Structures are given as C-alpha cells and as structure tokens.
C-alpha positions in Angstrom: 14.8 31.5 -1.3 13.3 30.8 -4.4 9.1 30.7 -4.5 7.6 27.7 -5.4 4.9 27.9 -8.0 1.8 26.6 -8.1 -0.4 26.0 -11.1 -4.1 24.5 -11.4 -3.2 21.1 -13.4 -5.1 18.3 -13.6 -4.8 15.6 -11.1 -3.0 12.2 -12.7 -2.7 9.6 -10.7 0.2 7.1 -10.9 -1.4 3.9 -11.3 2.1 1.6 -12.2 2.8 -1.3 -9.9 6.0 0.7 -9.3 4.1 3.3 -7.4 2.3 1.1 -4.9 3.9 1.4 -1.9 4.1 -1.6 0.6 3.9 -1.8 4.1 2.3 -4.3 6.9 -1.0 -2.9 6.2 -1.0 -3.9 2.5 1.5 -6.4 2.0 -0.9 -9.6 2.4 -3.6 -8.4 -0.1 -0.7 -7.4 -2.9 1.0 -10.8 -2.1 -2.5 -12.7 -2.9 -3.7 -10.1 -5.9 -0.1 -11.3 -7.9 -0.7 -15.0 -6.7 -3.9 -14.9 -9.6 -2.5 -18.4 -10.9 -3.5 -20.1 -7.4 -7.0 -17.9 -7.0 -9.6 -20.8 -5.4 -12.4 -20.8 -8.4 -10.0 -18.5 -10.3 -11.9 -15.6 -8.7 -10.9 -12.8 -5.8 -12.3 -9.9 -4.2 -10.1 -7.2 -2.9 -11.8 -5.2 -0.1 -10.5 -1.8 1.8 -11.7 1.7 2.7 -12.2 4.3 0.2 -8.8 5.3 -1.2 -6.9 2.6 0.0 -5.5 1.7 -2.9 -8.2 -1.0 -4.1 -8.4 0.8 -7.6 -4.6 1.4 -8.0 -3.7 -2.4 -7.5 -7.2 -3.3 -9.8 -5.4 -1.7 -12.5 -1.9 -2.9 -11.8 -3.5 -6.4 -12.1 -5.7 -5.4 -15.1 -2.3 -4.2 -16.9 -0.4 -7.2 -16.2 -3.3 -9.4 -17.7 -3.4 -7.0 -20.7 -7.4 -6.8 -19.6 -9.4 -3.4 -18.1 -11.4 -2.5 -15.1 -15.0 -1.8 -15.7 -17.0 0.4 -13.0 -19.9 -1.6 -11.2 -22.2 0.7 -12.4 -21.0 0.7 -16.1 -21.8 -3.1 -16.8 -24.5 -3.4 -19.3 -26.8 -6.6 -19.9 -26.1 -6.1 -24.1 -22.0 -6.8 -23.0 -22.1 -10.0 -21.3 -20.2 -12.1 -23.4 -17.9 -9.0 -24.1 -16.9 -8.6 -20.4 -16.3 -12.5 -20.1 -14.7 -13.3 -23.3 -11.4 -12.4 -21.2 -9.6 -11.8 -17.6 -11.9 -8.9 -16.1 -12.0 -6.2 -13.1 -15.4 -5.0 -11.8 -14.5 -2.2 -9.8 -16.6 -1.0 -6.3 -19.1 -3.9 -6.5 -21.7 -2.2 -3.5 -22.7 0.5 -5.8 -24.7 -1.7 -7.9 -26.2 -3.7 -5.2 -30.0 -3.4 -4.8 -30.4 -2.9 -8.1 -31.8 -6.0 -9.0 -31.5 -5.9 -12.9 -27.6 -4.9 -12.1 -27.0 -7.5 -9.9 -28.5 -10.3 -12.6 -26.2 -8.9 -14.9 -23.2 -9.2 -12.7 -24.4 -12.8 -11.8 -24.2 -13.4 -15.3 -20.9 -12.1 -15.9 -19.3 -14.0 -12.7 -20.7 -17.3 -14.0 -19.9 -16.9 -17.5 -16.2 -15.2 -16.8 -15.6 -18.3 -14.9 -16.9 -20.9 -17.3 -14.8 -19.5 -20.1 -12.1 -20.1 -17.7 -11.0 -16.5 -17.2 -10.1 -14.6 -13.9 -12.4 -12.3 -12.2 -11.1 -9.8 -10.0 -13.8 -7.5 -8.1 -13.3 -4.6 -5.4 -15.3 -3.2 -3.0 -15.2 -1.0 0.0 -16.6 -2.4 3.7 -17.0 -6.2 4.8 -18.2 -8.6 1.9 -20.3 -9.6 4.6 -22.3 -6.5 5.5 -23.0 -6.2 1.8 -26.9 -6.4 0.9 -27.6 -8.1 -2.0 -31.1 -8.3 -3.8 -30.3 -11.9 -5.5 -29.2 -14.6 -2.6 -27.3 -16.5 -5.8 -25.7 -13.2 -6.4 -24.7 -12.9 -2.5 -23.8 -16.6 -2.4 -21.2 -16.1 -5.1 -19.7 -13.0 -3.4 -19.6 -14.7 0.1 -17.9 -18.2 -1.6 -14.8 -15.6 -3.3 -11.7 -15.4 -1.3 -11.1 -12.0 -0.3 -8.0 -9.9 0.4 -8.0 -6.7 2.8 -6.5 -3.4 2.7 -6.1 -2.4 6.2 -5.9 1.4 7.3 -2.3 2.8 6.6 0.3 2.4 9.1 3.0 5.3 9.6 5.2 4.4 6.9 2.6 3.8 4.2 0.3 7.0 5.2 3.8 9.4 4.6 4.4 7.8 1.5 0.2 8.3 0.0 0.5 11.8 1.0 3.7 12.2 -1.1 2.1 10.3 -3.8 -1.4 12.4 -3.6 1.0 15.7 -4.0 3.2 14.1 -6.7 0.1 13.0 -8.7 -1.0 17.0 -8.5 2.9 17.7 -10.1 3.7 19.1 -6.2 6.5 18.4 -4.4 6.5 20.1 -0.9 9.6 20.3 1.5 10.3 16.9 3.5 9.3 18.5 6.9 5.8 18.9 5.8 4.8 15.2 5.9 5.7 14.4 9.5 3.6 17.5 10.6 0.7 15.9 8.6 1.6 12.5 10.1 1.0 14.2 13.5 -1.9 16.1 13.2 -4.4 14.0 10.7 -6.5 11.4 11.0 -5.0 8.2 10.1 -7.3 7.3 7.0 -6.8 7.2 2.8 -9.9 9.8 2.7 -8.2 12.2 5.5 -4.9 12.3 3.1 -7.0 12.9 -0.3 -8.6 15.9 1.6 -6.3 17.3 3.4 -3.7 17.2 0.0 -7.3 18.7 -2.2 -7.5 21.4 0.7 -3.9 22.2 0.8 -3.6 22.4 -2.9 -6.6 24.6 -3.4 -5.6 27.1 -0.6 -2.1 27.3 -2.2 -3.6 28.4 -5.5 -6.1 30.7 -4.1 -3.4 32.2 -1.6 -0.6 31.8 -4.4 1.6 30.5 -1.5 4.2 27.9 -1.5 3.3 25.2 0.0 5.8 24.7 3.1 5.5 23.5 6.6 4.8 27.0 7.7 2.1 27.6 5.3 0.3 24.6 6.2 0.9 25.4 9.9 -1.7 28.4 9.1 -4.1 26.6 7.8 -4.1 23.6 10.1 -7.5 24.1 12.0 -9.3 24.2 8.3 -7.5 21.2 7.2 -8.5 19.0 9.8 -12.3 19.9 9.3 -12.1 19.5 5.8 
C-alpha cells in the first residue's frame, strides 16, 4: 500500500455555508442566524464553546450580507461611524469586557448601527448572563439581545468536525480513524482541534502516515494533549 505523504502546509479553514455541518446540536442556531430579516431589534448574539462554529457561521452571514467580521479587540473609537455604516459582525465580545474604553466604543457602535437600520451580529463564548461588563448600559443592551446557542457536538457532528479539521490541513485519514477517535476523545470542540493538531504534528515529526494504527500508538499523548 502506498504511503500517505504529509506536508507542513498552512491550515486553511473552510468557511463557506456548505462547509457548515448541520446536526441537532446546531440546527436551531443556524436557522435563527439565517432568519436575520426577523431578528428582534435587528440584532443577534451567537454563543457557544470555543471552536463550536461561531466564527464560521459569522463569516457565512457576513459573506451573504456583503459585510465583514471585526474582532472585538480590534474595534477603535476612531472608526465607529465606518463600522455602523453597514451590517456588521463583532466576533468574541467577552475579550473586550472589563476595558471601559472599548466597552464604550462597542456601546456606540451598537447604538449607531441599529439607528442606521443595519443588522448587528455579535458572538462570544459562555453564557451572556455571566459576562461582566464595566458599563451597565452595555450590559443592558447585551442582555436584551436574542441569543442563539451552539451546543456541544453530538456523535454525527463530532465525526464531521474531525473530518473538516483534517481537511483544513489538507489531510484525509482513512475512514477507520474517525470512529476510533470518536470513542476516545472528550466530546468537545477544543478536544477535536487539539487532537487533529497533535496528530498532524506527530505524523510530520515521525514521517508517518495518519492511519488507525498510528493514532492508536499515540493515543495516550493525544488524550492529554
């Protein structure tokens, strides 16, 4: 059997609508995002665990609306009017919370964007009710925004997620690798990402093909990676 060649190529996440796998754990959130014409107050929050697909969905929505995704930590008060001039995605809201200046900027973007009749999509990890805002007015705006939640992956979604993460690295393991990993990994998006990264690096360093037997040989390191 010919050996699989593994190259240290850059990861290129596939972020098109067709690359988003639909399962029971994310179908409702997807439907709510796609129904943006009926968003209450023309705004929406998308939350879920790290790596759950929030940024993927945000990019899909931004592409459909002809706009862009802005990292919360990248917003500046000099660009409030520019941000608010069109539909907007602000990704990873919790990363700026606690910074009074950035919170004030987000508050002004939020208000001006909606006043201009544009749609605002925001994303973040965890539960909005646990986010700690320095500005009460911003907390009120966030808590008053309808929220869609991406739940931890079920079996079908977890296997599809593993396949996608490998494909993003231009890697295509044989089918028997996936059920093997499914039985041994913690069912979380972080675990899937860490596992694929560990397998990729181990295969490169040992110049080995990614097979079930190879994965089995590193499973102890993989589980603790």
